[in-house]
PDBQT receptor file of N, H, CA, C and O in Angstrom, charges set to zero:
ATOM      1  N   MET A   1     -17.536  16.834 -18.506  1.00  0.00    +0.000 N 
ATOM      2  CA  MET A   1     -16.678  15.602 -18.154  1.00  0.00    +0.000 C 
ATOM      3  C   MET A   1     -16.559  15.159 -16.874  1.00  0.00    +0.000 C 
ATOM      4  O   MET A   1     -16.190  15.975 -16.029  1.00  0.00    +0.000 OA
ATOM      5  N   LYS A   2     -16.864  13.706 -16.455  1.00  0.00    +0.000 N 
ATOM      6  H   LYS A   2     -17.164  13.043 -17.140  1.00  0.00    +0.000 HD
ATOM      7  CA  LYS A   2     -16.581  13.703 -14.936  1.00  0.00    +0.000 C 
ATOM      8  C   LYS A   2     -15.301  13.545 -14.481  1.00  0.00    +0.000 C 
ATOM      9  O   LYS A   2     -14.473  12.878 -15.101  1.00  0.00    +0.000 OA
ATOM     10  N   ALA A   3     -15.036  14.187 -13.296  1.00  0.00    +0.000 N 
ATOM     11  H   ALA A   3     -15.708  14.730 -12.792  1.00  0.00    +0.000 HD
ATOM     12  CA  ALA A   3     -13.435  13.621 -12.746  1.00  0.00    +0.000 C 
ATOM     13  C   ALA A   3     -13.770  12.416 -12.081  1.00  0.00    +0.000 C 
ATOM     14  O   ALA A   3     -14.791  12.168 -11.440  1.00  0.00    +0.000 OA
ATOM     15  N   ARG A   4     -12.326  11.355 -12.416  1.00  0.00    +0.000 N 
ATOM     16  H   ARG A   4     -11.496  11.556 -12.937  1.00  0.00    +0.000 HD
ATOM     17  CA  ARG A   4     -12.652  10.126 -11.863  1.00  0.00    +0.000 C 
ATOM     18  C   ARG A   4     -11.243   9.758 -11.043  1.00  0.00    +0.000 C 
ATOM     19  O   ARG A   4     -10.192  10.276 -11.419  1.00  0.00    +0.000 OA
ATOM     20  N   ALA A   5     -11.263   8.976 -10.072  1.00  0.00    +0.000 N 
ATOM     21  H   ALA A   5     -12.117   8.555  -9.767  1.00  0.00    +0.000 HD
ATOM     22  CA  ALA A   5     -10.206   8.743  -9.005  1.00  0.00    +0.000 C 
ATOM     23  C   ALA A   5      -9.205   7.734 -10.032  1.00  0.00    +0.000 C 
ATOM     24  O   ALA A   5      -9.633   6.837 -10.758  1.00  0.00    +0.000 OA
ATOM     25  N   ALA A   6      -8.065   8.060  -9.906  1.00  0.00    +0.000 N 
ATOM     26  H   ALA A   6      -7.717   8.789  -9.317  1.00  0.00    +0.000 HD
ATOM     27  CA  ALA A   6      -7.160   7.207 -10.821  1.00  0.00    +0.000 C 
ATOM     28  C   ALA A   6      -5.924   6.515  -9.628  1.00  0.00    +0.000 C 
ATOM     29  O   ALA A   6      -4.788   6.140  -9.922  1.00  0.00    +0.000 OA
ATOM     30  N   SER A   7      -6.594   6.498  -8.191  1.00  0.00    +0.000 N 
ATOM     31  H   SER A   7      -7.516   6.803  -7.952  1.00  0.00    +0.000 HD
ATOM     32  CA  SER A   7      -5.137   6.181  -7.444  1.00  0.00    +0.000 C 
ATOM     33  C   SER A   7      -6.014   5.811  -6.342  1.00  0.00    +0.000 C 
ATOM     34  O   SER A   7      -7.117   6.280  -6.062  1.00  0.00    +0.000 OA
ATOM     35  N   ILE A   8      -5.130   4.594  -5.569  1.00  0.00    +0.000 N 
ATOM     36  H   ILE A   8      -4.234   4.213  -5.796  1.00  0.00    +0.000 HD
ATOM     37  CA  ILE A   8      -5.703   4.376  -4.217  1.00  0.00    +0.000 C 
ATOM     38  C   ILE A   8      -4.651   4.008  -3.096  1.00  0.00    +0.000 C 
ATOM     39  O   ILE A   8      -3.598   3.406  -3.302  1.00  0.00    +0.000 OA
ATOM     40  N   VAL A   9      -5.043   4.403  -2.050  1.00  0.00    +0.000 N 
ATOM     41  H   VAL A   9      -5.899   4.892  -1.883  1.00  0.00    +0.000 HD
ATOM     42  CA  VAL A   9      -4.214   3.932  -0.774  1.00  0.00    +0.000 C 
ATOM     43  C   VAL A   9      -5.051   2.502  -0.245  1.00  0.00    +0.000 C 
ATOM     44  O   VAL A   9      -6.262   2.286  -0.275  1.00  0.00    +0.000 OA
ATOM     45  N   LEU A  10      -3.911   1.603   0.257  1.00  0.00    +0.000 N 
ATOM     46  H   LEU A  10      -2.927   1.779   0.281  1.00  0.00    +0.000 HD
ATOM     47  CA  LEU A  10      -4.318   0.492   0.963  1.00  0.00    +0.000 C 
ATOM     48  C   LEU A  10      -3.924   0.441   2.335  1.00  0.00    +0.000 C 
ATOM     49  O   LEU A  10      -2.747   0.669   2.617  1.00  0.00    +0.000 OA
ATOM     50  N   LEU A  11      -4.788   0.162   3.255  1.00  0.00    +0.000 N 
ATOM     51  H   LEU A  11      -5.744  -0.023   3.026  1.00  0.00    +0.000 HD
ATOM     52  CA  LEU A  11      -4.398   0.161   4.580  1.00  0.00    +0.000 C 
ATOM     53  C   LEU A  11      -4.840  -0.863   5.084  1.00  0.00    +0.000 C 
ATOM     54  O   LEU A  11      -5.971  -1.220   4.754  1.00  0.00    +0.000 OA
ATOM     55  N   HIS A  12      -4.096  -1.623   6.014  1.00  0.00    +0.000 N 
ATOM     56  H   HIS A  12      -3.178  -1.333   6.282  1.00  0.00    +0.000 HD
ATOM     57  CA  HIS A  12      -4.511  -2.814   6.738  1.00  0.00    +0.000 C 
ATOM     58  C   HIS A  12      -3.691  -3.001   8.194  1.00  0.00    +0.000 C 
ATOM     59  O   HIS A  12      -2.671  -2.381   8.494  1.00  0.00    +0.000 OA
ATOM     60  N   ASN A  13      -4.362  -3.985   9.016  1.00  0.00    +0.000 N 
ATOM     61  H   ASN A  13      -5.190  -4.489   8.773  1.00  0.00    +0.000 HD
ATOM     62  CA  ASN A  13      -3.628  -3.734  10.124  1.00  0.00    +0.000 C 
ATOM     63  C   ASN A  13      -3.239  -5.308  10.759  1.00  0.00    +0.000 C 
ATOM     64  O   ASN A  13      -3.853  -6.337  10.478  1.00  0.00    +0.000 OA
ATOM     65  N   HIS A  14      -2.354  -5.229  11.451  1.00  0.00    +0.000 N 
ATOM     66  H   HIS A  14      -1.855  -4.392  11.678  1.00  0.00    +0.000 HD
ATOM     67  CA  HIS A  14      -1.508  -6.316  11.746  1.00  0.00    +0.000 C 
ATOM     68  C   HIS A  14      -2.149  -6.531  13.399  1.00  0.00    +0.000 C 
ATOM     69  O   HIS A  14      -1.898  -5.669  14.241  1.00  0.00    +0.000 OA
ATOM     70  N   VAL A  15      -2.954  -7.705  13.741  1.00  0.00    +0.000 N 
ATOM     71  H   VAL A  15      -3.158  -8.406  13.057  1.00  0.00    +0.000 HD
ATOM     72  CA  VAL A  15      -3.489  -7.691  15.021  1.00  0.00    +0.000 C 
ATOM     73  C   VAL A  15      -2.532  -7.778  15.921  1.00  0.00    +0.000 C 
ATOM     74  O   VAL A  15      -2.679  -7.319  17.054  1.00  0.00    +0.000 OA
ATOM     75  N   SER A  16      -1.361  -8.421  15.491  1.00  0.00    +0.000 N 
ATOM     76  H   SER A  16      -1.241  -8.793  14.570  1.00  0.00    +0.000 HD
ATOM     77  CA  SER A  16      -0.207  -8.873  16.637  1.00  0.00    +0.000 C 
ATOM     78  C   SER A  16       0.106  -7.461  17.259  1.00  0.00    +0.000 C 
ATOM     79  O   SER A  16       0.572  -7.401  18.397  1.00  0.00    +0.000 OA
ATOM     80  N   GLY A  17      -0.108  -6.493  16.635  1.00  0.00    +0.000 N 
ATOM     81  H   GLY A  17      -0.487  -6.541  15.711  1.00  0.00    +0.000 HD
ATOM     82  CA  GLY A  17       0.352  -4.912  17.053  1.00  0.00    +0.000 C 
ATOM     83  C   GLY A  17       1.466  -4.755  16.413  1.00  0.00    +0.000 C 
ATOM     84  O   GLY A  17       1.817  -3.576  16.459  1.00  0.00    +0.000 OA
ATOM     85  N   ASP A  18       2.448  -5.674  15.617  1.00  0.00    +0.000 N 
ATOM     86  H   ASP A  18       2.162  -6.632  15.580  1.00  0.00    +0.000 HD
ATOM     87  CA  ASP A  18       3.579  -5.104  15.116  1.00  0.00    +0.000 C 
ATOM     88  C   ASP A  18       3.148  -4.784  13.629  1.00  0.00    +0.000 C 
ATOM     89  O   ASP A  18       2.712  -5.589  12.805  1.00  0.00    +0.000 OA
ATOM     90  N   PRO A  19       3.397  -3.252  13.449  1.00  0.00    +0.000 N 
ATOM     91  CA  PRO A  19       3.326  -2.976  12.020  1.00  0.00    +0.000 C 
ATOM     92  C   PRO A  19       4.451  -3.421  11.055  1.00  0.00    +0.000 C 
ATOM     93  O   PRO A  19       4.439  -3.067   9.876  1.00  0.00    +0.000 OA
ATOM     94  N   GLU A  20       5.230  -4.048  11.474  1.00  0.00    +0.000 N 
ATOM     95  H   GLU A  20       5.240  -4.336  12.431  1.00  0.00    +0.000 HD
ATOM     96  CA  GLU A  20       6.160  -4.219   9.984  1.00  0.00    +0.000 C 
ATOM     97  C   GLU A  20       5.842  -4.988   9.272  1.00  0.00    +0.000 C 
ATOM     98  O   GLU A  20       5.439  -6.077   9.683  1.00  0.00    +0.000 OA
ATOM     99  N   PRO A  21       5.920  -4.653   7.780  1.00  0.00    +0.000 N 
ATOM    100  CA  PRO A  21       5.315  -5.500   7.033  1.00  0.00    +0.000 C 
ATOM    101  C   PRO A  21       6.100  -6.677   6.811  1.00  0.00    +0.000 C 
ATOM    102  O   PRO A  21       7.318  -6.717   6.990  1.00  0.00    +0.000 OA
ATOM    103  N   SER A  22       5.341  -7.706   6.392  1.00  0.00    +0.000 N 
ATOM    104  H   SER A  22       4.352  -7.673   6.247  1.00  0.00    +0.000 HD
ATOM    105  CA  SER A  22       5.792  -9.158   6.367  1.00  0.00    +0.000 C 
ATOM    106  C   SER A  22       6.151  -9.366   4.682  1.00  0.00    +0.000 C 
ATOM    107  O   SER A  22       5.787  -8.583   3.805  1.00  0.00    +0.000 OA
ATOM    108  N   PRO A  23       6.804 -10.383   4.506  1.00  0.00    +0.000 N 
ATOM    109  CA  PRO A  23       7.280 -10.768   3.199  1.00  0.00    +0.000 C 
ATOM    110  C   PRO A  23       5.960 -11.000   2.288  1.00  0.00    +0.000 C 
ATOM    111  O   PRO A  23       5.943 -10.969   1.057  1.00  0.00    +0.000 OA
ATOM    112  N   ASP A  24       4.737 -11.264   3.239  1.00  0.00    +0.000 N 
ATOM    113  H   ASP A  24       4.751 -11.289   4.238  1.00  0.00    +0.000 HD
ATOM    114  CA  ASP A  24       3.639 -11.217   2.059  1.00  0.00    +0.000 C 
ATOM    115  C   ASP A  24       3.172 -10.319   1.810  1.00  0.00    +0.000 C 
ATOM    116  O   ASP A  24       2.504 -10.207   0.781  1.00  0.00    +0.000 OA
ATOM    117  N   ASP A  25       3.415  -9.012   2.962  1.00  0.00    +0.000 N 
ATOM    118  H   ASP A  25       3.957  -9.103   3.798  1.00  0.00    +0.000 HD
ATOM    119  CA  ASP A  25       2.752  -7.750   2.403  1.00  0.00    +0.000 C 
ATOM    120  C   ASP A  25       3.572  -7.146   1.488  1.00  0.00    +0.000 C 
ATOM    121  O   ASP A  25       3.184  -6.192   0.813  1.00  0.00    +0.000 OA
ATOM    122  N   GLU A  26       4.860  -7.696   1.388  1.00  0.00    +0.000 N 
ATOM    123  H   GLU A  26       5.175  -8.471   1.936  1.00  0.00    +0.000 HD
ATOM    124  CA  GLU A  26       5.735  -6.892   0.422  1.00  0.00    +0.000 C 
ATOM    125  C   GLU A  26       5.404  -7.518  -1.273  1.00  0.00    +0.000 C 
ATOM    126  O   GLU A  26       5.555  -6.961  -2.360  1.00  0.00    +0.000 OA
ATOM    127  N   ALA A  27       4.960  -8.737  -0.959  1.00  0.00    +0.000 N 
ATOM    128  H   ALA A  27       4.838  -9.190  -0.075  1.00  0.00    +0.000 HD
ATOM    129  CA  ALA A  27       4.737  -9.813  -2.292  1.00  0.00    +0.000 C 
ATOM    130  C   ALA A  27       3.410  -9.050  -2.853  1.00  0.00    +0.000 C 
ATOM    131  O   ALA A  27       3.464  -8.545  -3.975  1.00  0.00    +0.000 OA
ATOM    132  N   ILE A  28       2.251  -8.968  -2.095  1.00  0.00    +0.000 N 
ATOM    133  H   ILE A  28       2.208  -9.378  -1.184  1.00  0.00    +0.000 HD
ATOM    134  CA  ILE A  28       1.168  -8.537  -2.631  1.00  0.00    +0.000 C 
ATOM    135  C   ILE A  28       1.197  -7.090  -2.925  1.00  0.00    +0.000 C 
ATOM    136  O   ILE A  28       0.394  -6.654  -3.749  1.00  0.00    +0.000 OA
ATOM    137  N   THR A  29       1.929  -6.396  -2.415  1.00  0.00    +0.000 N 
ATOM    138  H   THR A  29       2.582  -6.750  -1.745  1.00  0.00    +0.000 HD
ATOM    139  CA  THR A  29       1.939  -5.163  -2.710  1.00  0.00    +0.000 C 
ATOM    140  C   THR A  29       2.716  -4.977  -4.312  1.00  0.00    +0.000 C 
ATOM    141  O   THR A  29       2.128  -4.351  -5.193  1.00  0.00    +0.000 OA
ATOM    142  N   ARG A  30       3.820  -5.475  -4.506  1.00  0.00    +0.000 N 
ATOM    143  H   ARG A  30       4.298  -5.984  -3.790  1.00  0.00    +0.000 HD
ATOM    144  CA  ARG A  30       4.490  -5.796  -5.811  1.00  0.00    +0.000 C 
ATOM    145  C   ARG A  30       3.288  -6.350  -6.538  1.00  0.00    +0.000 C 
ATOM    146  O   ARG A  30       2.822  -5.444  -7.229  1.00  0.00    +0.000 OA
ATOM    147  N   ARG A  31       2.676  -7.338  -6.650  1.00  0.00    +0.000 N 
ATOM    148  H   ARG A  31       3.055  -8.073  -6.088  1.00  0.00    +0.000 HD
ATOM    149  CA  ARG A  31       1.436  -7.906  -7.420  1.00  0.00    +0.000 C 
ATOM    150  C   ARG A  31       0.432  -6.710  -7.871  1.00  0.00    +0.000 C 
ATOM    151  O   ARG A  31       0.184  -6.438  -9.046  1.00  0.00    +0.000 OA
ATOM    152  N   LEU A  32      -0.150  -5.987  -6.642  1.00  0.00    +0.000 N 
ATOM    153  H   LEU A  32       0.051  -6.208  -5.687  1.00  0.00    +0.000 HD
ATOM    154  CA  LEU A  32      -1.001  -4.818  -7.166  1.00  0.00    +0.000 C 
ATOM    155  C   LEU A  32      -0.390  -3.562  -7.713  1.00  0.00    +0.000 C 
ATOM    156  O   LEU A  32      -0.961  -2.744  -8.434  1.00  0.00    +0.000 OA
ATOM    157  N   VAL A  33       0.678  -3.522  -7.337  1.00  0.00    +0.000 N 
ATOM    158  H   VAL A  33       1.143  -4.187  -6.752  1.00  0.00    +0.000 HD
ATOM    159  CA  VAL A  33       1.350  -2.194  -8.238  1.00  0.00    +0.000 C 
ATOM    160  C   VAL A  33       1.244  -2.719  -9.706  1.00  0.00    +0.000 C 
ATOM    161  O   VAL A  33       0.883  -1.954 -10.600  1.00  0.00    +0.000 OA
ATOM    162  N   ALA A  34       1.571  -4.074  -9.966  1.00  0.00    +0.000 N 
ATOM    163  H   ALA A  34       1.864  -4.696  -9.240  1.00  0.00    +0.000 HD
ATOM    164  CA  ALA A  34       1.580  -4.259 -11.342  1.00  0.00    +0.000 C 
ATOM    165  C   ALA A  34       0.351  -4.417 -11.749  1.00  0.00    +0.000 C 
ATOM    166  O   ALA A  34       0.084  -3.925 -12.846  1.00  0.00    +0.000 OA
ATOM    167  N   ALA A  35      -0.783  -5.168 -10.967  1.00  0.00    +0.000 N 
ATOM    168  H   ALA A  35      -0.566  -5.568 -10.076  1.00  0.00    +0.000 HD
ATOM    169  CA  ALA A  35      -2.547  -4.854 -11.679  1.00  0.00    +0.000 C 
ATOM    170  C   ALA A  35      -2.886  -3.704 -11.776  1.00  0.00    +0.000 C 
ATOM    171  O   ALA A  35      -3.676  -3.352 -12.652  1.00  0.00    +0.000 OA
ATOM    172  N   GLY A  36      -2.358  -2.861 -10.891  1.00  0.00    +0.000 N 
ATOM    173  H   GLY A  36      -1.716  -3.148 -10.180  1.00  0.00    +0.000 HD
ATOM    174  CA  GLY A  36      -2.586  -1.186 -11.061  1.00  0.00    +0.000 C 
ATOM    175  C   GLY A  36      -2.319  -0.672 -12.379  1.00  0.00    +0.000 C 
ATOM    176  O   GLY A  36      -3.144  -0.027 -13.027  1.00  0.00    +0.000 OA
ATOM    177  N   GLU A  37      -1.003  -1.004 -12.823  1.00  0.00    +0.000 N 
ATOM    178  H   GLU A  37      -0.334  -1.528 -12.297  1.00  0.00    +0.000 HD
ATOM    179  CA  GLU A  37      -0.242  -0.663 -13.873  1.00  0.00    +0.000 C 
ATOM    180  C   GLU A  37      -1.220  -0.959 -15.177  1.00  0.00    +0.000 C 
ATOM    181  O   GLU A  37      -1.485  -0.134 -16.052  1.00  0.00    +0.000 OA
ATOM    182  N   LEU A  38      -1.671  -2.251 -15.111  1.00  0.00    +0.000 N 
ATOM    183  H   LEU A  38      -1.456  -2.921 -14.400  1.00  0.00    +0.000 HD
ATOM    184  CA  LEU A  38      -2.844  -2.753 -16.211  1.00  0.00    +0.000 C 
ATOM    185  C   LEU A  38      -3.853  -2.079 -16.421  1.00  0.00    +0.000 C 
ATOM    186  O   LEU A  38      -4.110  -1.837 -17.601  1.00  0.00    +0.000 OA
ATOM    187  N   VAL A  39      -4.795  -1.530 -15.319  1.00  0.00    +0.000 N 
ATOM    188  H   VAL A  39      -4.586  -1.726 -14.361  1.00  0.00    +0.000 HD
ATOM    189  CA  VAL A  39      -5.820  -0.923 -15.343  1.00  0.00    +0.000 C 
ATOM    190  C   VAL A  39      -5.957   0.603 -15.298  1.00  0.00    +0.000 C 
ATOM    191  O   VAL A  39      -6.937   1.336 -15.430  1.00  0.00    +0.000 OA
ATOM    192  N   GLY A  40      -4.685   0.839 -15.074  1.00  0.00    +0.000 N 
ATOM    193  H   GLY A  40      -3.889   0.243 -14.966  1.00  0.00    +0.000 HD
ATOM    194  CA  GLY A  40      -4.569   2.598 -15.194  1.00  0.00    +0.000 C 
ATOM    195  C   GLY A  40      -5.031   2.961 -13.685  1.00  0.00    +0.000 C 
ATOM    196  O   GLY A  40      -5.792   3.899 -13.447  1.00  0.00    +0.000 OA
ATOM    197  N   VAL A  41      -4.563   2.232 -12.830  1.00  0.00    +0.000 N 
ATOM    198  H   VAL A  41      -3.944   1.470 -13.023  1.00  0.00    +0.000 HD
ATOM    199  CA  VAL A  41      -5.057   2.718 -11.304  1.00  0.00    +0.000 C 
ATOM    200  C   VAL A  41      -3.544   2.615 -10.545  1.00  0.00    +0.000 C 
ATOM    201  O   VAL A  41      -2.781   1.651 -10.607  1.00  0.00    +0.000 OA
ATOM    202  N   ARG A  42      -3.355   3.725  -9.903  1.00  0.00    +0.000 N 
ATOM    203  H   ARG A  42      -3.975   4.508  -9.853  1.00  0.00    +0.000 HD
ATOM    204  CA  ARG A  42      -2.286   3.857  -9.334  1.00  0.00    +0.000 C 
ATOM    205  C   ARG A  42      -2.063   3.622  -7.721  1.00  0.00    +0.000 C 
ATOM    206  O   ARG A  42      -2.862   4.240  -7.017  1.00  0.00    +0.000 OA
ATOM    207  N   LEU A  43      -1.261   2.960  -7.158  1.00  0.00    +0.000 N 
ATOM    208  H   LEU A  43      -0.612   2.458  -7.729  1.00  0.00    +0.000 HD
ATOM    209  CA  LEU A  43      -1.258   2.560  -5.885  1.00  0.00    +0.000 C 
ATOM    210  C   LEU A  43      -0.431   3.617  -5.250  1.00  0.00    +0.000 C 
ATOM    211  O   LEU A  43       0.752   3.664  -5.587  1.00  0.00    +0.000 OA
ATOM    212  N   ARG A  44      -0.879   4.478  -4.376  1.00  0.00    +0.000 N 
ATOM    213  H   ARG A  44      -1.840   4.441  -4.103  1.00  0.00    +0.000 HD
ATOM    214  CA  ARG A  44      -0.254   5.550  -3.916  1.00  0.00    +0.000 C 
ATOM    215  C   ARG A  44       0.442   5.119  -2.883  1.00  0.00    +0.000 C 
ATOM    216  O   ARG A  44       1.629   5.439  -2.937  1.00  0.00    +0.000 OA
ATOM    217  N   ASP A  45       0.082   4.427  -1.843  1.00  0.00    +0.000 N 
ATOM    218  H   ASP A  45      -0.882   4.168  -1.799  1.00  0.00    +0.000 HD
ATOM    219  CA  ASP A  45       0.724   4.000  -0.739  1.00  0.00    +0.000 C 
ATOM    220  C   ASP A  45       0.114   2.992  -0.027  1.00  0.00    +0.000 C 
ATOM    221  O   ASP A  45      -1.033   3.168   0.384  1.00  0.00    +0.000 OA
ATOM    222  N   PRO A  46       0.803   1.788   0.218  1.00  0.00    +0.000 N 
ATOM    223  CA  PRO A  46       0.162   0.721   1.002  1.00  0.00    +0.000 C 
ATOM    224  C   PRO A  46       0.656   1.226   2.513  1.00  0.00    +0.000 C 
ATOM    225  O   PRO A  46       1.834   1.551   2.663  1.00  0.00    +0.000 OA
ATOM    226  N   VAL A  47      -0.194   1.277   3.521  1.00  0.00    +0.000 N 
ATOM    227  H   VAL A  47      -1.151   1.013   3.399  1.00  0.00    +0.000 HD
ATOM    228  CA  VAL A  47       0.083   1.347   4.866  1.00  0.00    +0.000 C 
ATOM    229  C   VAL A  47      -0.402   0.173   5.695  1.00  0.00    +0.000 C 
ATOM    230  O   VAL A  47      -1.519  -0.314   5.523  1.00  0.00    +0.000 OA
ATOM    231  N   VAL A  48       0.524  -0.302   6.663  1.00  0.00    +0.000 N 
ATOM    232  H   VAL A  48       1.432   0.094   6.802  1.00  0.00    +0.000 HD
ATOM    233  CA  VAL A  48       0.290  -1.521   7.784  1.00  0.00    +0.000 C 
ATOM    234  C   VAL A  48       0.344  -0.584   9.080  1.00  0.00    +0.000 C 
ATOM    235  O   VAL A  48       1.207   0.243   9.375  1.00  0.00    +0.000 OA
ATOM    236  N   VAL A  49      -1.046  -1.013   9.907  1.00  0.00    +0.000 N 
ATOM    237  H   VAL A  49      -1.746  -1.685   9.668  1.00  0.00    +0.000 HD
ATOM    238  CA  VAL A  49      -0.870  -0.475  11.200  1.00  0.00    +0.000 C 
ATOM    239  C   VAL A  49      -0.789  -1.029  12.211  1.00  0.00    +0.000 C 
ATOM    240  O   VAL A  49      -1.401  -2.088  12.071  1.00  0.00    +0.000 OA
ATOM    241  N   GLY A  50      -0.354  -0.951  13.278  1.00  0.00    +0.000 N 
ATOM    242  H   GLY A  50       0.143  -0.091  13.392  1.00  0.00    +0.000 HD
ATOM    243  CA  GLY A  50      -0.105  -1.651  14.553  1.00  0.00    +0.000 C 
ATOM    244  C   GLY A  50      -0.637  -0.985  15.531  1.00  0.00    +0.000 C 
ATOM    245  O   GLY A  50      -1.306   0.033  15.352  1.00  0.00    +0.000 OA
ATOM    246  N   ALA A  51      -0.372  -1.538  16.759  1.00  0.00    +0.000 N 
ATOM    247  H   ALA A  51       0.171  -2.365  16.905  1.00  0.00    +0.000 HD
ATOM    248  CA  ALA A  51      -0.730  -0.768  18.195  1.00  0.00    +0.000 C 
ATOM    249  C   ALA A  51       0.090   0.578  18.241  1.00  0.00    +0.000 C 
ATOM    250  O   ALA A  51       1.274   0.648  18.570  1.00  0.00    +0.000 OA
ATOM    251  N   GLY A  52      -0.624   1.525  17.904  1.00  0.00    +0.000 N 
ATOM    252  H   GLY A  52      -1.586   1.468  17.637  1.00  0.00    +0.000 HD
ATOM    253  CA  GLY A  52      -0.416   2.731  17.667  1.00  0.00    +0.000 C 
ATOM    254  C   GLY A  52       0.716   3.327  16.927  1.00  0.00    +0.000 C 
ATOM    255  O   GLY A  52       1.168   4.407  17.309  1.00  0.00    +0.000 OA
ATOM    256  N   SER A  53       1.252   2.670  15.818  1.00  0.00    +0.000 N 
ATOM    257  H   SER A  53       0.885   1.793  15.508  1.00  0.00    +0.000 HD
ATOM    258  CA  SER A  53       1.875   3.116  14.812  1.00  0.00    +0.000 C 
ATOM    259  C   SER A  53       1.748   2.547  13.925  1.00  0.00    +0.000 C 
ATOM    260  O   SER A  53       0.873   1.681  13.904  1.00  0.00    +0.000 OA
ATOM    261  N   TYR A  54       2.672   2.813  12.650  1.00  0.00    +0.000 N 
ATOM    262  H   TYR A  54       3.383   3.517  12.667  1.00  0.00    +0.000 HD
ATOM    263  CA  TYR A  54       2.033   2.700  11.578  1.00  0.00    +0.000 C 
ATOM    264  C   TYR A  54       3.517   2.263  10.447  1.00  0.00    +0.000 C 
ATOM    265  O   TYR A  54       4.656   2.393  10.896  1.00  0.00    +0.000 OA
ATOM    266  N   VAL A  55       3.339   1.883   9.357  1.00  0.00    +0.000 N 
ATOM    267  H   VAL A  55       2.414   1.778   8.992  1.00  0.00    +0.000 HD
ATOM    268  CA  VAL A  55       4.743   1.624   8.073  1.00  0.00    +0.000 C 
ATOM    269  C   VAL A  55       4.108   2.124   6.874  1.00  0.00    +0.000 C 
ATOM    270  O   VAL A  55       3.207   1.614   6.207  1.00  0.00    +0.000 OA
ATOM    271  N   SER A  56       4.586   2.955   6.753  1.00  0.00    +0.000 N 
ATOM    272  H   SER A  56       5.318   3.369   7.294  1.00  0.00    +0.000 HD
ATOM    273  CA  SER A  56       4.047   3.444   5.099  1.00  0.00    +0.000 C 
ATOM    274  C   SER A  56       5.304   3.082   3.889  1.00  0.00    +0.000 C 
ATOM    275  O   SER A  56       6.450   3.523   3.964  1.00  0.00    +0.000 OA
ATOM    276  N   PHE A  57       4.844   2.280   2.905  1.00  0.00    +0.000 N 
ATOM    277  H   PHE A  57       3.913   1.921   2.844  1.00  0.00    +0.000 HD
ATOM    278  CA  PHE A  57       6.013   1.875   2.189  1.00  0.00    +0.000 C 
ATOM    279  C   PHE A  57       6.480   3.284   1.554  1.00  0.00    +0.000 C 
ATOM    280  O   PHE A  57       7.677   3.569   1.543  1.00  0.00    +0.000 OA
ATOM    281  N   VAL A  58       5.551   4.117   1.048  1.00  0.00    +0.000 N 
ATOM    282  H   VAL A  58       4.579   3.885   1.057  1.00  0.00    +0.000 HD
ATOM    283  CA  VAL A  58       6.088   5.421   0.403  1.00  0.00    +0.000 C 
ATOM    284  C   VAL A  58       7.617   5.943   1.562  1.00  0.00    +0.000 C 
ATOM    285  O   VAL A  58       8.826   5.936   1.328  1.00  0.00    +0.000 OA
ATOM    286  N   GLU A  59       6.825   6.346   2.807  1.00  0.00    +0.000 N 
ATOM    287  H   GLU A  59       5.844   6.352   2.997  1.00  0.00    +0.000 HD
ATOM    288  CA  GLU A  59       8.032   6.777   3.800  1.00  0.00    +0.000 C 
ATOM    289  C   GLU A  59       8.985   5.925   3.461  1.00  0.00    +0.000 C 
ATOM    290  O   GLU A  59      10.048   6.260   2.939  1.00  0.00    +0.000 OA
ATOM    291  N   ARG A  60       8.669   4.831   3.730  1.00  0.00    +0.000 N 
ATOM    292  H   ARG A  60       7.806   4.558   4.155  1.00  0.00    +0.000 HD
ATOM    293  CA  ARG A  60      10.347   3.872   3.639  1.00  0.00    +0.000 C 
ATOM    294  C   ARG A  60      11.194   3.827   2.516  1.00  0.00    +0.000 C 
ATOM    295  O   ARG A  60      12.308   3.304   2.475  1.00  0.00    +0.000 OA
ATOM    296  N   GLY A  61      10.485   4.519   1.429  1.00  0.00    +0.000 N 
ATOM    297  H   GLY A  61       9.580   4.944   1.462  1.00  0.00    +0.000 HD
ATOM    298  CA  GLY A  61      11.313   4.539  -0.039  1.00  0.00    +0.000 C 
ATOM    299  C   GLY A  61      11.034   3.153  -0.733  1.00  0.00    +0.000 C 
ATOM    300  O   GLY A  61      11.854   2.810  -1.584  1.00  0.00    +0.000 OA
ATOM    301  N   TRP A  62       9.890   2.248  -0.448  1.00  0.00    +0.000 N 
ATOM    302  H   TRP A  62       9.223   2.527   0.243  1.00  0.00    +0.000 HD
ATOM    303  CA  TRP A  62       9.709   1.121  -1.005  1.00  0.00    +0.000 C 
ATOM    304  C   TRP A  62       8.724   1.192  -2.305  1.00  0.00    +0.000 C 
ATOM    305  O   TRP A  62       8.622   0.235  -3.073  1.00  0.00    +0.000 OA
ATOM    306  N   ILE A  63       8.150   2.171  -2.447  1.00  0.00    +0.000 N 
ATOM    307  H   ILE A  63       8.233   2.948  -1.823  1.00  0.00    +0.000 HD
ATOM    308  CA  ILE A  63       7.522   2.479  -3.668  1.00  0.00    +0.000 C 
ATOM    309  C   ILE A  63       7.411   3.814  -3.711  1.00  0.00    +0.000 C 
ATOM    310  O   ILE A  63       7.550   4.399  -2.637  1.00  0.00    +0.000 OA
ATOM    311  N   GLN A  64       7.160   4.554  -4.834  1.00  0.00    +0.000 N 
ATOM    312  H   GLN A  64       7.047   4.078  -5.706  1.00  0.00    +0.000 HD
ATOM    313  CA  GLN A  64       7.034   5.976  -5.106  1.00  0.00    +0.000 C 
ATOM    314  C   GLN A  64       5.734   6.389  -4.928  1.00  0.00    +0.000 C 
ATOM    315  O   GLN A  64       4.852   5.659  -5.381  1.00  0.00    +0.000 OA
ATOM    316  N   SER A  65       5.427   7.416  -4.359  1.00  0.00    +0.000 N 
ATOM    317  H   SER A  65       6.144   8.009  -3.991  1.00  0.00    +0.000 HD
ATOM    318  CA  SER A  65       3.765   8.032  -4.396  1.00  0.00    +0.000 C 
ATOM    319  C   SER A  65       3.454   8.421  -5.635  1.00  0.00    +0.000 C 
ATOM    320  O   SER A  65       2.338   8.883  -5.875  1.00  0.00    +0.000 OA
TER     321      SER A  65
C-alpha cells in the first residue's frame, strides 16, 4: 500500500509587505477548507508572508490544524 498526502499548507505573500490577511484571504480560506472537506484533503494552515514576518491562521486560532 502506498502512503498518500492527505493535507496541504498554503503560503502566499503580500507584496505590500503587510502580512495581515485581507478579507479576501479569509473568504478564500473558508472556501478552500470546504472544498478540501469534499475531496478528503485537509487544509493544515494558510500562511500569509510579508516583509520579514508572517501570519498563520492556525496560530491565530482561525482554523484548527
